[in-house]
C-alpha positions in Angstrom: -0.1 0.0 0.0 2.8 2.4 0.8 4.2 2.3 -2.8 0.8 2.9 -4.2 0.1 5.8 -1.8 3.4 7.4 -2.9 2.7 7.0 -6.6 -0.9 8.3 -6.5 -0.1 12.0 -5.6 -2.9 14.2 -4.5 -5.4 13.6 -7.3 -6.2 9.9 -8.3 -4.7 6.5 -8.5 -3.6 5.5 -12.1 -6.0 2.9 -13.3 -3.4 0.3 -14.3 -1.7 0.5 -11.0 -4.8 0.2 -9.0 -6.0 -2.8 -11.0 -2.7 -4.5 -10.6 -2.9 -4.1 -6.8 -6.5 -5.3 -6.7 -5.6 -8.3 -8.8 -2.7 -9.2 -6.5 -5.1 -9.1 -3.4 -7.6 -11.1 -5.4 -5.0 -13.9 -5.9 -4.1 -13.8 -2.2 -7.7 -14.1 -1.1 -8.4 -16.8 -3.6 -5.6 -18.9 -2.1 -6.9 -18.7 1.4 -8.3 -22.0 2.9 -11.2 -20.2 4.6 -12.8 -16.8 4.5 -13.8 -16.9 8.1 -12.5 -13.9 10.2 -8.9 -14.2 11.0 -5.7 -12.0 10.9 -4.8 -12.9 7.3 -8.4 -12.6 6.0 -9.1 -9.3 7.9 -5.8 -7.8 6.7 -6.4 -8.7 3.1 -10.0 -7.3 3.1 -8.9 -4.2 4.9 -6.3 -3.5 2.3 -8.8 -4.1 -0.5 -11.4 -1.7 1.0 -8.7 1.0 1.3 -7.7 0.5 -2.2 -11.2 0.6 -3.6 -12.0 3.9 -1.7 -8.9 5.8 -3.0 -9.7 8.4 -5.6 -9.6 6.9 -9.0 -11.0 7.2 -12.5 -11.5 3.5 -13.1 -14.6 2.4 -14.9 -15.1 -1.4 -14.4 -17.5 -1.6 -17.4 -14.5 -0.9 -19.7 -12.3 -3.7 -18.4 -11.1 -6.6 -20.5 -12.9 -9.9 -20.3 -10.4 -11.5 -17.9 -10.6 -8.5 -15.5 -14.3 -8.6 -15.6 -14.1 -12.3 -14.5 -11.6 -11.3 -11.8 -14.1 -8.7 -10.6 -17.0 -11.0 -10.5 -14.9 -13.5 -8.5 -13.9 -10.8 -6.1 -17.5 -9.6 -5.5 -18.4 -13.2 -4.7 -15.5 -13.7 -2.3 -16.4 -10.3 -0.7 -20.0 -11.4 -0.2 -18.9 -14.8 1.4 -16.4 -13.1 3.7 -19.0 -10.4 4.7 -21.6 -13.1 5.6 -19.1 -15.0 7.7 -18.0 -11.9 9.4 -21.6 -10.9 10.3 -22.3 -14.4 11.4 -19.3 -14.6 13.8 -20.2 -11.1 15.3 -23.8 -11.8 15.7 -23.0 -15.1 17.4 -20.6 -13.4 19.7 -22.9 -10.4 20.5 -25.8 -12.8 21.4 -23.7 -14.3 24.1 -23.5 -11.0 25.9 -26.2 -9.8 28.4 -27.3 -6.7 26.3 -26.1 -7.2 22.7 -27.6 -4.0 21.5 -25.1 -2.1 23.8 -22.1 -3.5 22.0 -23.1 -3.2 18.2 -20.0 -0.9 17.9 -17.7 -3.9 18.3 -18.6 -4.8 14.7 -15.6 -3.6 12.6 -17.7 -1.7 10.1 -20.2 -0.3 12.4 -19.3 3.3 12.0 -19.5 2.8 8.2 -23.1 1.5 8.6 -24.0 4.5 10.8 -22.7 6.9 8.0 -24.5 4.9 5.3 -27.9 4.8 7.2 -27.6 8.5 7.9 -26.9 9.3 4.3 -29.8 7.0 3.1 -32.1 8.7 5.5 -31.2 12.1 4.4 -31.6 11.1 0.7 -35.1 9.8 1.6 -36.0 12.9 3.5 -34.8 15.2 0.7 -37.2 13.3 -1.6 -40.1 13.7 0.6 -40.0 10.2 2.3 -40.4 11.4 6.0 -41.2 8.8 8.7 -42.7 6.1 6.5 -45.2 3.9 8.2 -43.6 0.6 7.0 -40.2 -0.3 5.6 -38.9 -3.5 4.2 -35.2 -4.4 4.1 -34.5 -7.2 1.6 -31.2 -9.1 2.5 -30.9 -8.2 6.1 -28.5 -11.0 7.3 -27.6 -11.9 10.8 -26.5 -8.3 11.7 -29.4 -6.1 10.4 -27.5 -2.9 11.3 -29.2 -0.6 8.8 -32.6 -1.5 10.0 -31.6 -1.1 13.7 -29.7 2.2 13.2 -32.6 3.7 11.1 -35.2 2.4 13.6 -33.4 3.8 16.7 -32.0 7.1 15.3 -34.0 8.1 12.3 -37.4 6.5 11.9 -38.5 6.1 15.5 -42.1 5.1 14.8 -41.6 3.1 11.6 -42.4 -0.7 11.3 -39.5 -2.6 9.8 -39.8 -6.1 8.2 -36.5 -7.7 7.4 -36.4 -10.4 4.6 -33.6 -12.9 4.3 -33.3 -16.2 2.6 -31.3 -17.7 5.4 -33.3 -18.8 8.4 -30.3 -19.1 10.7 -29.3 -15.5 10.0 -32.8 -14.5 10.9 -32.7 -16.4 14.1 -29.5 -14.6 15.2 -30.9 -11.2 14.1 -34.1 -11.8 16.1 -32.0 -12.7 19.1 -30.1 -9.4 18.9 -33.1 -7.2 19.4 -35.3 -9.4 21.6 -34.2 -7.5 24.8 -35.1 -4.2 23.3 -38.8 -3.7 23.9 -39.3 -1.0 21.3 -37.5 -2.7 18.5 -39.1 -6.0 19.3 -42.5 -4.4 18.8 -41.5 -2.7 15.5 -39.3 -5.2 13.8 -40.0 -8.5 12.2 -37.9 -11.1 10.5 -39.1 -13.3 7.7 -37.3 -16.2 6.0 -38.1 -16.4 2.3 -36.9 -15.7 -1.2 -38.1 -12.2 -2.1 -39.1 -13.6 -5.5 -41.8 -15.6 -3.6 -43.2 -12.5 -1.8 -46.0 -10.8 -3.9 -48.9 -9.1 -2.0 -46.9 -8.1 1.1 -44.5 -6.1 -1.1 -47.4 -3.8 -1.8 -47.9 -2.9 1.8 -44.6 -1.0 2.3 -44.0 2.7 1.9 -40.3 2.2 1.2 -38.2 -0.9 0.4 -34.4 -1.3 0.8 -32.6 -3.7 -1.5 -29.2 -4.7 -0.1 -26.1 -4.7 -2.5 -25.6 -8.4 -2.4 -29.2 -9.4 -3.2 -28.8 -10.4 -6.9 -25.1 -10.9 -7.4 -25.2 -11.2 -11.2 -26.8 -8.5 -13.5 -29.5 -10.9 -14.6 -30.5 -11.8 -11.1 -30.5 -8.1 -10.0 -32.7 -7.1 -12.9 -35.1 -9.9 -12.2 -35.5 -9.0 -8.6 -35.9 -5.3 -9.4 -38.6 -6.2 -11.9 -40.4 -8.4 -9.4 -40.4 -5.7 -6.8 -41.6 -3.1 -9.2 -44.4 -5.3 -10.2 -45.6 -6.0 -6.7 -45.0 -2.7 -4.9 -47.6 0.0 -4.5 -47.7 3.0 -6.9 -45.9 6.0 -5.2 -43.9 3.6 -3.1 -40.0 4.2 -3.1 -37.2 1.7 -3.5 -33.7 2.4 -2.3 -31.2 0.2 -4.2 -27.5 0.0 -3.0 -25.1 0.0 -5.9 -21.4 0.8 -6.4 -19.3 3.3 -8.5 -15.7 3.5 -9.7 -13.3 1.2 -7.9 -15.9 0.3 -5.2 -17.4 -1.8 -8.0 -14.7 -4.4 -7.3 -16.6 -5.0 -4.0 -20.2 -4.7 -4.9 -22.4 -5.1 -8.0 -23.5 -2.0 -10.0 -27.1 -1.0 -10.6 -27.5 1.3 -13.6 -30.4 3.4 -14.7 -31.1 0.9 -17.5 -31.8 -1.7 -14.9 -34.5 0.3 -13.4 -37.1 0.2 -16.3 -40.6 1.3 -14.9 -39.3 3.4 -12.1 -38.9 7.1 -11.8 -35.3 7.8 -10.6 -35.4 10.4 -7.9 -31.7 10.5 -6.7 -28.3 8.8 -7.4 -25.5 9.4 -4.9 -21.9 8.3 -5.1 -20.0 8.8 -1.8 -16.4 10.0 -1.9 -15.6 9.2 1.8 -15.1 5.8 3.4 -18.7 4.7 2.7 -18.7 1.9 0.0 -22.1 1.8 -1.4 -23.7 4.2 -3.9 -27.4 4.8 -3.3 -30.1 4.9 -6.1 -33.5 6.0 -5.0 -36.4 5.3 -7.3 -40.2 5.6 -7.2 -43.0 3.5 -8.8 -45.2 5.9 -10.7 -48.8 6.1 -9.7 -50.8 5.1 -12.9 
């Protein structure tokens, strides 16, 4: 990292140099026996995140085919590692007397606080103020966005968290069970969102996690299903990625959002990873 920092100067990282470093880290991650949290795993992913948040002009859509494959592999590896990290920390926190008092032990907690605050501001600026009901699709064992939004920004909103993994929902449910307010306002449902139809139409606002729909085809299919089932005038907040951050998460482009009205697209330049795309289903 030192040599890269020295070479980049004060403006941006040369694309070829950045990609070379990312490819090197990808090779190291690919050779690991396990992606469970450990010193080698944590070190490699920390380096990768720092690389991908440096100023750069890289456009992953212009990469050669072999680099596109490397990027797809890296996104999948990041997704697996993120899931294992959340699983370990949720399991650990649930062994403590008051798990909700120790959420800041999670390594990326501050990042989630910034992201949730940013998303709330984007919703507020678009006229979505204190929605009655919010769905979060792909909440995982550490539903930090829902928890932070519910406790700091949307204090009377009902949250329903959808995840395909029942064990993740069990851990998430245990995290909040000693918080009387959250237990009343937050539900966890185990299902594939593609199997949810009528209920989608009951929400004022829906969040789609970045790793729900890893491939372009899956993401577009899920977006189409949500659009078809959600109510007219309802908003959908989709997490995406931009620039080098797209080595960590899939990109959602405007062309993927047929049938929606695009309200806002925001690409962070700080240490927040995800871009935010806010859309509305028109009222016909």
